[in-house]
N, CA, C and O atoms as a DFTB+ gen file, in Angstrom:
536 C
 N C O
     1  1      15.850      13.334      -0.622
     2  2      15.187      14.700      -0.216
     3  2      14.651      14.932      -1.430
     4  3      13.524      15.427      -1.400
     5  1      15.054      14.752      -2.337
     6  2      14.243      15.735      -3.617
     7  2      13.176      14.843      -3.709
     8  3      12.091      15.288      -3.334
     9  1      13.223      13.280      -4.259
    10  2      12.255      12.700      -4.753
    11  2      10.924      13.216      -3.188
    12  3       9.820      13.759      -3.148
    13  1      11.791      12.702      -2.265
    14  2      10.160      13.290      -1.015
    15  2       9.835      14.566      -1.262
    16  3       8.660      14.465      -1.615
    17  1      10.043      15.400      -1.293
    18  2       9.827      17.276      -2.006
    19  2       8.418      16.876      -3.037
    20  3       7.214      17.060      -2.855
    21  1       9.268      16.184      -4.298
    22  2       8.192      16.397      -5.250
    23  2       7.461      15.267      -5.265
    24  3       6.865      15.150      -6.335
    25  1       7.227      14.211      -4.356
    26  2       6.598      13.313      -3.675
    27  2       5.241      14.364      -3.352
    28  3       4.080      14.403      -3.759
    29  1       6.046      15.161      -2.412
    30  2       4.762      15.678      -1.253
    31  2       3.563      16.790      -1.749
    32  3       2.339      16.853      -1.635
    33  1       5.017      17.932      -2.589
    34  2       4.822      19.223      -2.898
    35  2       3.600      19.029      -3.712
    36  3       2.544      19.650      -3.586
    37  1       3.979      17.720      -4.901
    38  2       2.693      18.068      -6.295
    39  2       1.376      17.866      -5.703
    40  3       0.602      18.821      -5.645
    41  1       0.975      16.478      -5.163
    42  2      -0.079      16.569      -4.780
    43  2      -1.025      18.220      -4.062
    44  3      -1.969      18.913      -4.440
    45  1      -0.125      18.215      -2.950
    46  2      -0.105      19.521      -2.578
    47  2      -0.720      20.815      -3.154
    48  3      -1.827      21.310      -2.943
    49  1       0.242      21.206      -3.898
    50  2      -0.174      22.217      -5.018
    51  2      -1.351      22.079      -5.819
    52  3      -1.942      23.049      -6.294
    53  1      -1.899      20.226      -6.065
    54  2      -3.040      20.169      -6.687
    55  2      -4.093      20.892      -5.781
    56  3      -4.840      21.811      -6.118
    57  1      -4.017      20.423      -4.844
    58  2      -5.039      20.276      -3.923
    59  2      -5.146      21.993      -3.195
    60  3      -5.978      22.595      -2.516
    61  1      -4.124      22.230      -3.646
    62  2      -4.475      23.878      -2.832
    63  2      -4.644      24.885      -4.171
    64  3      -4.795      26.103      -4.074
    65  1      -4.592      24.182      -5.368
    66  2      -4.883      25.064      -6.563
    67  2      -6.408      24.729      -6.815
    68  3      -7.094      25.645      -7.269
    69  1      -6.817      23.897      -6.644
    70  2      -8.105      23.872      -6.594
    71  2      -8.702      24.262      -5.262
    72  3      -9.697      24.908      -5.592
    73  1      -8.652      24.232      -3.827
    74  2      -8.898      24.694      -3.180
    75  2      -9.104      26.468      -3.238
    76  3     -10.161      26.956      -2.838
    77  1      -8.079      27.267      -3.728
    78  2      -8.138      28.528      -3.983
    79  2      -9.099      28.620      -5.003
    80  3     -10.121      29.293      -4.866
    81  1      -8.738      27.763      -6.365
    82  2      -9.852      27.725      -7.258
    83  2     -11.601      28.226      -6.320
    84  3     -12.092      29.336      -6.115
    85  1     -11.994      27.100      -6.036
    86  2     -12.975      26.921      -5.325
    87  2     -13.865      28.574      -4.627
    88  3     -15.032      28.929      -4.795
    89  1     -12.921      29.150      -3.975
    90  2     -12.959      30.158      -2.734
    91  2     -13.114      31.081      -3.655
    92  3     -14.037      31.885      -3.526
    93  1     -12.479      31.131      -4.462
    94  2     -12.702      32.629      -5.370
    95  2     -13.998      32.252      -6.640
    96  3     -13.984      32.912      -7.679
    97  1     -14.533      31.705      -6.535
    98  2     -16.068      31.140      -7.150
    99  2     -16.823      31.243      -6.388
   100  3     -17.990      31.477      -6.703
   101  1     -16.468      31.118      -5.213
   102  2     -17.956      30.957      -3.997
   103  2     -18.309      32.568      -3.310
   104  3     -19.237      32.772      -2.528
   105  1     -17.266      33.705      -3.842
   106  2     -17.172      35.082      -3.752
   107  2     -18.710      35.286      -4.811
   108  3     -18.683      34.911      -5.983
   109  1     -19.689      35.776      -4.333
   110  2     -20.329      36.613      -4.830
   111  2     -20.591      37.151      -6.276
   112  3     -21.353      38.047      -5.911
   113  1     -20.553      37.283      -7.494
   114  2     -20.986      37.897      -8.620
   115  2     -21.258      39.543      -8.188
   116  3     -21.338      40.213      -9.218
   117  1     -21.398      40.253      -7.122
   118  2     -21.594      41.186      -6.898
   119  2     -20.028      41.921      -6.261
   120  3     -19.590      43.017      -6.608
   121  1     -19.405      41.008      -5.297
   122  2     -17.977      41.179      -5.055
   123  2     -17.464      41.956      -6.199
   124  3     -16.940      43.044      -5.962
   125  1     -17.580      41.392      -7.790
   126  2     -16.478      41.006      -8.453
   127  2     -17.172      43.070      -8.955
   128  3     -16.502      44.093      -8.818
   129  1     -18.764      42.958      -9.547
   130  2     -19.012      43.849     -10.067
   131  2     -18.733      45.322      -8.985
   132  3     -18.461      46.385      -9.542
   133  1     -18.794      45.284      -7.979
   134  2     -19.193      46.678      -6.842
   135  2     -17.540      47.261      -7.206
   136  3     -17.204      48.439      -7.081
   137  1     -16.819      46.372      -7.581
   138  2     -15.133      46.607      -7.406
   139  2     -14.721      47.039      -8.811
   140  3     -13.607      47.535      -8.978
   141  1     -15.514      46.885      -9.763
   142  2     -15.546      47.126     -11.041
   143  2     -15.938      48.757     -11.189
   144  3     -15.223      49.666     -11.614
   145  1     -17.497      48.819     -10.630
   146  2     -17.817      49.895     -10.521
   147  2     -17.175      51.124      -9.778
   148  3     -17.587      52.284      -9.788
   149  1     -15.808      50.492      -8.977
   150  2     -15.664      51.624      -8.014
   151  2     -13.962      51.914      -8.885
   152  3     -13.031      52.599      -8.462
   153  1     -14.047      51.017     -10.350
   154  2     -12.851      51.629     -10.693
   155  2     -11.150      50.824     -10.012
   156  3      -9.952      51.106     -10.033
   157  1     -11.928      49.866      -9.539
   158  2     -10.236      48.913      -9.247
   159  2     -10.104      48.011     -10.910
   160  3     -10.811      47.748     -11.883
   161  1      -8.733      47.801     -10.416
   162  2      -8.561      47.175     -11.705
   163  2      -8.178      45.440     -11.303
   164  3      -8.162      44.935     -10.181
   165  1      -7.952      44.916     -12.358
   166  2      -8.702      43.102     -11.867
   167  2      -7.554      43.009     -10.842
   168  3      -7.894      42.279      -9.911
   169  1      -6.173      43.558     -10.686
   170  2      -5.510      42.875      -9.749
   171  2      -6.321      43.797      -8.172
   172  3      -6.779      42.956      -7.397
   173  1      -6.476      44.921      -7.791
   174  2      -6.986      45.743      -7.732
   175  2      -7.884      44.661      -6.663
   176  3      -7.777      44.416      -5.462
   177  1      -8.797      44.170      -7.734
   178  2     -10.333      43.732      -7.162
   179  2      -9.746      42.605      -6.203
   180  3     -10.019      42.639      -5.003
   181  1      -8.716      41.333      -6.886
   182  2      -8.356      40.410      -6.606
   183  2      -7.491      40.517      -4.944
   184  3      -7.778      39.857      -3.946
   185  1      -6.341      41.607      -5.083
   186  2      -6.028      41.704      -3.676
   187  2      -6.928      42.096      -2.354
   188  3      -6.959      41.439      -1.313
   189  1      -7.750      43.472      -2.656
   190  2      -8.466      43.839      -1.727
   191  2      -9.934      43.708      -1.500
   192  3     -10.355      43.958      -0.371
   193  1     -10.830      43.317      -2.514
   194  2     -12.045      42.758      -2.394
   195  2     -12.003      41.175      -2.222
   196  3     -12.464      40.670      -1.198
   197  1     -11.483      40.445      -3.168
   198  2     -11.956      39.078      -3.044
   199  2     -11.031      38.387      -2.562
   200  3     -11.517      37.435      -1.952
   201  1      -9.728      38.396      -2.529
   202  2      -8.594      37.230      -1.578
   203  2      -9.481      37.320      -0.038
   204  3      -9.694      36.379       0.726
   205  1      -9.991      39.053       0.162
   206  2      -9.881      38.690       1.665
   207  2     -11.007      38.010       1.958
   208  3     -11.333      37.862       3.136
   209  1     -11.525      37.658       1.249
   210  2     -12.749      37.000       1.509
   211  2     -12.887      35.688       1.261
   212  3     -13.691      35.062       1.952
   213  1     -12.363      35.212       0.542
   214  2     -11.813      33.863       0.567
   215  2     -11.064      33.097       1.289
   216  3     -11.235      31.896       1.502
   217  1      -9.895      34.043       1.826
   218  2      -9.641      33.212       3.359
   219  2     -10.418      32.799       4.322
   220  3     -10.114      31.805       4.981
   221  1     -11.607      33.545       4.562
   222  2     -12.347      32.568       5.616
   223  2     -12.850      31.785       5.070
   224  3     -13.466      31.137       5.917
   225  1     -13.121      31.096       3.468
   226  2     -13.685      30.173       3.182
   227  2     -12.534      28.499       2.682
   228  3     -12.780      27.369       2.262
   229  1     -11.426      29.200       3.019
   230  2     -10.201      28.215       2.581
   231  2      -9.878      27.536       3.639
   232  3      -9.712      26.318       3.712
   233  1      -9.767      28.486       4.636
   234  2      -9.240      28.172       6.188
   235  2      -9.152      26.511       6.454
   236  3      -8.243      25.759       6.102
   237  1     -10.213      26.223       7.088
   238  2     -10.790      24.876       7.207
   239  2     -10.288      23.649       5.946
   240  3     -10.379      22.437       6.137
   241  1      -9.877      24.141       4.953
   242  2      -9.482      23.412       4.075
   243  2      -7.893      23.284       3.993
   244  3      -7.310      22.212       3.827
   245  1      -7.422      24.228       4.100
   246  2      -5.857      24.682       4.364
   247  2      -4.822      23.849       5.538
   248  3      -3.835      23.113       5.502
   249  1      -5.707      24.459       6.555
   250  2      -5.668      23.592       7.959
   251  2      -5.613      21.790       7.826
   252  3      -4.665      21.178       8.317
   253  1      -6.981      20.919       6.955
   254  2      -7.194      19.887       6.607
   255  2      -5.467      19.313       5.959
   256  3      -4.469      18.875       6.532
   257  1      -5.632      19.454       5.259
   258  2      -4.067      19.642       4.211
   259  2      -3.296      19.612       4.861
   260  3      -2.757      18.518       4.696
   261  1      -2.337      20.653       6.291
   262  2      -1.959      20.572       7.202
   263  2      -1.536      19.732       7.618
   264  3      -0.355      19.387       7.609
   265  1      -2.613      19.131       8.162
   266  2      -2.884      17.787       8.904
   267  2      -2.203      16.431       8.634
   268  3      -1.582      15.617       9.317
   269  1      -2.695      16.567       6.972
   270  2      -2.679      15.290       6.157
   271  2      -0.913      15.325       6.141
   272  3      -0.016      14.564       6.502
   273  1      -1.014      16.751       5.467
   274  2       0.916      16.622       5.307
   275  2       1.420      16.752       6.127
   276  3       2.443      17.317       5.741
   277  1       1.496      16.603       7.391
   278  2       1.894      16.649       8.780
   279  2       1.981      15.094       8.749
   280  3       2.925      14.491       9.259
   281  1       1.113      14.581       8.223
   282  2       0.944      13.169       8.819
   283  2       1.639      12.297       7.551
   284  3       1.733      11.073       7.452
   285  1       1.919      12.939       6.975
   286  2       2.683      12.218       5.270
   287  2       3.411      12.099       5.489
   288  3       3.775      10.923       5.468
   289  1       4.534      13.268       5.986
   290  2       6.134      13.496       6.088
   291  2       6.806      12.471       7.126
   292  3       7.851      11.871       6.874
   293  1       6.338      12.386       7.903
   294  2       7.387      11.144       8.854
   295  2       7.352       9.711       7.611
   296  3       7.912       8.675       7.970
   297  1       6.635       9.752       6.106
   298  2       7.071       8.512       5.207
   299  2       8.496       8.673       4.788
   300  3       9.345       7.936       4.286
   301  1       8.436       9.965       5.200
   302  2       9.918      10.167       3.921
   303  2      11.323      10.525       4.982
   304  3      12.526      10.271       4.912
   305  1      10.342      11.331       6.082
   306  2      11.923      11.685       6.726
   307  2      12.956      10.743       7.676
   308  3      12.658       9.619       8.080
   309  1      14.063      11.345       7.914
   310  2      15.286      10.819       8.396
   311  2      14.493       9.385       9.120
   312  3      14.667       8.204       8.819
   313  1      13.567       9.984      10.183
   314  2      13.211       9.070      11.080
   315  2      11.613       8.296      10.865
   316  3      11.079       7.917      11.908
   317  1      11.055       8.122       9.897
   318  2       9.758       8.271       9.469
   319  2       9.093       6.963      10.333
   320  3       9.927       6.484      11.101
   321  1       7.750       6.274      10.373
   322  2       7.324       5.403      10.461
   323  2       7.776       4.029      10.493
   324  3       7.459       3.304      11.436
   325  1       8.549       3.583       9.460
   326  2       8.727       2.266       9.271
   327  2      10.298       2.257       9.983
   328  3      10.712       1.209      10.480
   329  1      11.142       3.510       9.995
   330  2      12.183       3.183      11.134
   331  2      11.550       3.336      12.203
   332  3      11.618       2.220      12.718
   333  1      10.861       4.117      13.015
   334  2       9.804       4.169      14.183
   335  2       9.462       2.660      14.768
   336  3       9.718       2.230      15.892
   337  1       8.777       1.953      13.616
   338  2       8.443       0.725      13.752
   339  2       9.400      -0.292      13.958
   340  3       9.457      -1.240      14.741
   341  1      10.077       0.101      13.137
   342  2      11.231      -0.803      12.626
   343  2      12.212      -0.771      14.187
   344  3      12.477      -1.879      14.652
   345  1      12.627       0.235      14.807
   346  2      13.188       0.543      16.283
   347  2      12.125      -0.128      17.516
   348  3      12.487      -0.580      18.602
   349  1      11.179      -0.068      17.159
   350  2       9.698      -0.582      18.014
   351  2      10.166      -2.514      17.944
   352  3      10.151      -3.405      18.794
   353  1      10.399      -2.485      17.033
   354  2      10.303      -4.249      16.644
   355  2      11.587      -4.929      17.491
   356  3      11.699      -5.968      18.142
   357  1      12.431      -3.909      17.181
   358  2      13.973      -4.213      17.352
   359  2      14.134      -4.075      19.063
   360  3      15.059      -4.706      19.575
   361  1      13.329      -3.335      19.857
   362  2      13.464      -3.036      21.112
   363  2      12.753      -4.115      21.638
   364  3      13.221      -4.642      22.647
   365  1      11.388      -4.692      21.009
   366  2      10.868      -5.901      21.676
   367  2      11.623      -7.568      21.300
   368  3      11.750      -8.552      22.029
   369  1      11.909      -7.402      20.259
   370  2      12.835      -8.516      20.323
   371  2      14.194      -8.332      21.003
   372  3      14.687      -9.455      21.111
   373  1      14.871      -7.562      21.420
   374  2      16.259      -7.311      22.240
   375  2      15.218      -7.386      23.721
   376  3      15.967      -7.032      24.632
   377  1      14.252      -7.602      24.129
   378  2      13.755      -7.446      25.549
   379  2      13.315      -8.814      25.458
   380  3      13.765      -9.500      26.376
   381  1      12.558      -9.447      24.619
   382  2      12.136     -10.893      24.605
   383  2      10.841     -10.810      25.527
   384  3      10.541     -11.723      26.296
   385  1      10.098      -9.639      25.389
   386  2       8.744      -9.739      26.925
   387  2       7.941      -9.008      25.428
   388  3       8.027      -7.800      25.208
   389  1       7.190      -9.956      24.510
   390  2       5.688      -9.989      24.147
   391  2       4.742      -8.968      24.884
   392  3       4.000      -8.080      24.464
   393  1       5.045      -9.424      26.125
   394  2       4.014      -8.683      26.700
   395  2       3.912      -7.121      26.955
   396  3       3.039      -6.653      27.685
   397  1       5.064      -6.178      26.166
   398  2       4.936      -4.609      26.139
   399  2       5.017      -4.097      24.492
   400  3       5.493      -3.077      23.995
   401  1       4.164      -5.569      23.742
   402  2       4.396      -4.959      22.507
   403  2       3.333      -3.853      22.541
   404  3       3.691      -2.690      22.356
   405  1       2.507      -4.043      22.686
   406  2       0.985      -2.790      22.916
   407  2       1.533      -1.341      23.607
   408  3       1.599      -0.245      23.049
   409  1       1.853      -1.636      24.801
   410  2       2.176       0.056      25.213
   411  2       3.192       0.557      24.486
   412  3       3.102       1.782      24.572
   413  1       4.550       0.116      23.495
   414  2       5.352      -0.149      23.186
   415  2       4.842       0.381      21.842
   416  3       5.514       1.338      21.457
   417  1       3.798       0.016      20.979
   418  2       2.981       0.770      20.056
   419  2       2.311       2.168      20.402
   420  3       2.529       3.292      19.948
   421  1       1.565       1.785      21.205
   422  2       1.268       3.371      22.126
   423  2       1.610       4.625      22.393
   424  3       1.177       5.770      22.257
   425  1       2.874       3.828      22.979
   426  2       3.725       5.020      22.869
   427  2       4.064       5.873      21.533
   428  3       4.104       7.102      21.583
   429  1       4.315       5.125      20.287
   430  2       4.837       5.608      18.607
   431  2       3.182       6.217      18.980
   432  3       3.264       7.394      19.329
   433  1       2.446       5.954      18.982
   434  2       0.841       6.465      18.943
   435  2       0.667       7.488      19.719
   436  3      -0.007       8.397      19.235
   437  1       1.081       7.633      20.819
   438  2       1.601       8.844      21.253
   439  2       2.031      10.095      21.039
   440  3       1.358      11.122      21.126
   441  1       3.207       9.987      20.748
   442  2       3.383      10.994      20.001
   443  2       2.879      11.082      18.475
   444  3       1.984      11.928      18.460
   445  1       3.014      10.733      17.614
   446  2       1.979      11.007      16.952
   447  2       0.536      11.905      17.348
   448  3       0.510      13.029      16.847
   449  1      -0.137      11.687      17.825
   450  2      -1.054      12.177      18.677
   451  2      -0.306      13.542      19.221
   452  3      -0.487      14.663      18.748
   453  1       0.176      13.361      19.821
   454  2       0.618      15.036      20.759
   455  2       1.239      16.098      19.585
   456  3       1.453      17.307      19.674
   457  1       1.455      15.103      18.380
   458  2       1.859      16.199      17.082
   459  2       0.463      16.739      16.413
   460  3       0.232      17.928      16.193
   461  1      -0.173      15.960      16.211
   462  2      -0.977      16.633      15.338
   463  2      -2.137      17.089      16.172
   464  3      -2.542      18.192      15.805
   465  1      -2.967      16.441      17.449
   466  2      -3.873      17.147      18.020
   467  2      -4.211      18.849      18.207
   468  3      -5.264      19.483      18.146
   469  1      -2.723      19.266      18.475
   470  2      -2.792      20.438      18.638
   471  2      -2.944      21.699      17.405
   472  3      -3.129      22.910      17.526
   473  1      -2.761      20.734      16.067
   474  2      -3.356      21.174      14.962
   475  2      -4.560      21.191      14.588
   476  3      -5.010      22.030      13.807
   477  1      -5.246      20.222      15.129
   478  2      -6.902      19.912      14.954
   479  2      -7.842      21.295      16.104
   480  3      -8.945      21.818      15.948
   481  1      -6.668      21.506      17.316
   482  2      -7.258      22.318      18.229
   483  2      -6.533      24.010      17.507
   484  3      -6.879      24.995      18.160
   485  1      -5.909      24.201      16.669
   486  2      -5.442      25.235      16.429
   487  2      -6.882      25.978      14.482
   488  3      -7.203      27.091      14.067
   489  1      -7.154      24.731      14.090
   490  2      -8.043      24.212      13.067
   491  2      -9.315      24.889      13.595
   492  3      -9.691      26.011      13.256
   493  1     -10.151      23.787      14.773
   494  2     -11.274      24.393      15.323
   495  2     -11.070      26.060      15.933
   496  3     -12.231      26.368      16.204
   497  1     -10.610      26.688      16.113
   498  2     -10.092      28.008      17.343
   499  2     -10.695      28.557      15.814
   500  3     -11.836      28.984      15.639
   501  1      -9.149      28.372      14.292
   502  2      -9.220      29.657      13.330
   503  2     -10.854      29.108      12.703
   504  3     -11.581      29.927      12.139
   505  1     -11.055      28.432      12.789
   506  2     -12.536      28.177      12.167
   507  2     -13.765      29.256      12.442
   508  3     -14.297      29.987      11.606
   509  1     -14.088      29.135      13.988
   510  2     -14.946      29.448      14.981
   511  2     -14.397      31.419      14.082
   512  3     -15.095      32.116      13.345
   513  1     -13.147      31.653      14.532
   514  2     -12.647      33.243      14.281
   515  2     -12.943      33.413      13.021
   516  3     -12.899      34.634      12.873
   517  1     -13.289      32.805      11.760
   518  2     -12.489      33.287      10.693
   519  2     -14.187      32.568       9.741
   520  3     -14.229      32.607       8.511
   521  1     -15.279      32.042      10.495
   522  2     -16.734      31.703      10.091
   523  2     -17.211      32.616       8.897
   524  3     -17.318      33.842       8.903
   525  1     -17.506      31.618       7.737
   526  2     -18.452      32.439       7.257
   527  2     -19.928      32.527       7.585
   528  3     -20.567      31.480       7.687
   529  1     -20.674      34.012       7.805
   530  2     -22.126      34.187       8.833
   531  2     -22.700      34.541       7.361
   532  3     -22.362      35.512       6.684
   533  1     -23.775      33.403       6.964
   534  2     -24.461      33.580       5.876
   535  2     -25.968      33.734       5.867
   536  3     -26.564      33.900       4.803
């Protein structure tokens, strides 16, 4: 379990830090200067001016990373892709009917689709809601 957490969290942390850095750098310098002219401290500037603007810019990347992480998680879960495919192979060999091969694999694919498609819909909805209008 610890290996799985480390194996999945290290790349996600690296990507997230890069997304946040890019989003912060994408905020126009005038925003920083305006906050400074209003007497905001560095922390206040980040918390009240910069970070609220970065959420709109970073949201599509976050949701994409979430979808990728969701698809990668079964690789290390108790019943992962290998286990599901193993169970499918076992069921096929026990039945001795090669004609149900494709329906069985489509069933497994269906479960991944049922889990991942709502993530895509939510992402699209959030992107429309928080879109950056330039």
